[in-house]
Phi, psi and omega in degrees: 000131184287164178297323181294320179295317178298319180295321179296320179295318181291328182283329184300310177300324179294318178297318179295317179297320177297316177295321178295316178297322179297318177299317183288328185293340179275359186302312183297321179296319179291328176297317180292320180294325178297318173065036179243179184298159185295318180288326178297315177300314181297317181296309182292326177302317180282313187295319182289340179276342188298315181306313180294318181292325179294321177298316179295321181293324177294320178294321180294323179295319178295330183276320185250351183089176183284162175261170178291148179302322182296326180293323178297312180296321178297319180293322177294318177297316178300324178299328177295319175294324179298323178297315176301317179302312182294318181294317178295320180294320177297325175296318180298322178298319180294329186275320187232002179099160185294316183293307180296322178298325179294320176295313182296332180276006182253035183259008186296334177304318182289317185288326176297316181293322179293319179295316178298326180289314185286319188257329184249003177059036175259099184291129179289161181286164176300324177304319179296314184295329177286318186287333186303306180296330178295313181295320180295324174297322176295326177298317177298318181295312188288335182290337183101005179292330179259132179082202185254112179281152178301149182299148177083005179254159181229092188303313182298315178296322180297317177296317181298313179292323179294319176295316180298319179294323179292324177295314180297319180292327177297317178296321176300313181298314184296319179295314180295325178298315186281331184263344182248007182292147173074024180231144177278357184287136177237307181294325181299306177300322179294318179298317181291319176295322177296319174300314176299323178295321178295314180297315180299318179296320179297315180296319179295322179293322178291325184281321190240358180091182180086013181244125176214108183281349177262097184240161179292156181296327177298313178298320178301320180296316178296319180291324176296318177297320176299314184295323183279321185283309186270312188284343184236289189296310182301317180297315183294320177299315182290320182298324182280345188250318188299322180297346181258009180252154175296160184303315184296319180291320178301316183296329181293340175296332176295330182274323182298317190291310179291330178295315178295325180295320178295319179294317180295322179295324178291322184283318188267319187255359181060033174281129184238088177293154177285169179298324179294320178295322177295316179299320178297321177298319178297315180298313182299306185293315178297321179295320178295318177297318182293317178297323184288335183274081174289157179293158179305322180295318179295319182293323179296324182284328192247340190286143175277184177300155184308313185291340178286349186264004177291135183234139173284150172251145187236165178029256182247047185228152172283159181303148184230153177230164179283162184298334187272348186222042184283334189254134336291134193302147171279202188204182185298128173253003174192166178220000000 
C-alpha cells in the first residue's frame, strides 16, 4: 500500500470525526433558537430522530442478526437517564447560555470514573485524582461565579444543572456499556435509547411541566434540524470514525466540541463570555483530555475489549470515554 493511500485512509476518519463534532457542537444553539420548553425540546429531539434510526436499525438487524433481549431492555433503561440528561442540560442552557452549558455538560468522564471506583472497584489513576480538583476549579471559573458574569445568567443554577446532566449522562453511559458490549450493532441500541429518551422526556414534562406539543412551525424546524444533525448524523459520523483514530486524536474531540459550541454561541446568539469564563473553559476541557489520556501501561491493565469501549455521545457533546479506556477511543452511541 502506497504512502498516499495510507494517508488518505488516515485522513478520512479524522474528517468524519471533525464533521460529527461540528454537527454536535451546534446542539445548544439550536435549542436556544427553537425557544420552547425544556421537556418539549427533549421530546421532539428524540421523537423526530426515531423514523430514520428505526430504518437504520432494521437494516442493521438484517445484516448482523438480532441482539440479546437483555440488550434491548438495557438500551431503553439508558434512554430514560438520557431523558433526564437532556432536560437538565436544556435547563443549563437557559441559565448560563448555550456555549457555557456545553462546557459544564462535558464532565461525564469524571463521574463515570468516580462511579466505577465506588461501585465497580475500578480504582482511578493518579492522573485522575490530580486532575479532578483542577477541572472542578475550571467549572467554578466557567460558570461565572468568579468575576463578572454576563447579564441574565445564573452561575449557581448553571453549575447545579451542569453537574446533574453529567451525572445522568454517566448513568446512561454505564448502562449502555454493560448491555451493548460485544455486539456489532450501532443503530439498534441508539434507536432504542432514543425511544426511551422520548418516553422519559414526555413523562418528565407531564410530571414537572415544560411540555407543550403544540409548537410553531419555526420552532419545529429548528428541532427537526437538531434531531437530524446531532441525534442522528453527528452521532453516526463519530461512531464510524473514532475507533480508527489514535488515542490522542480521539481525546481532542472532547476539546473541539465545547470550544466550537462557544464560538458558535458567540457568532449566532451573541453570547459573550468573560475572559475568566473562557479561561475556565480551557481548564475544564484541557483537564478532561489530560485525565482521559492514561499511560499505555494503565490502558493495558484496565481497558476492556474494543467493542466494550464504544461510547454514546449525547445532546450537544462529542462521544466520551472513561479515563481508563480512551485509546483508541470509542464513540457516541447516542447523542
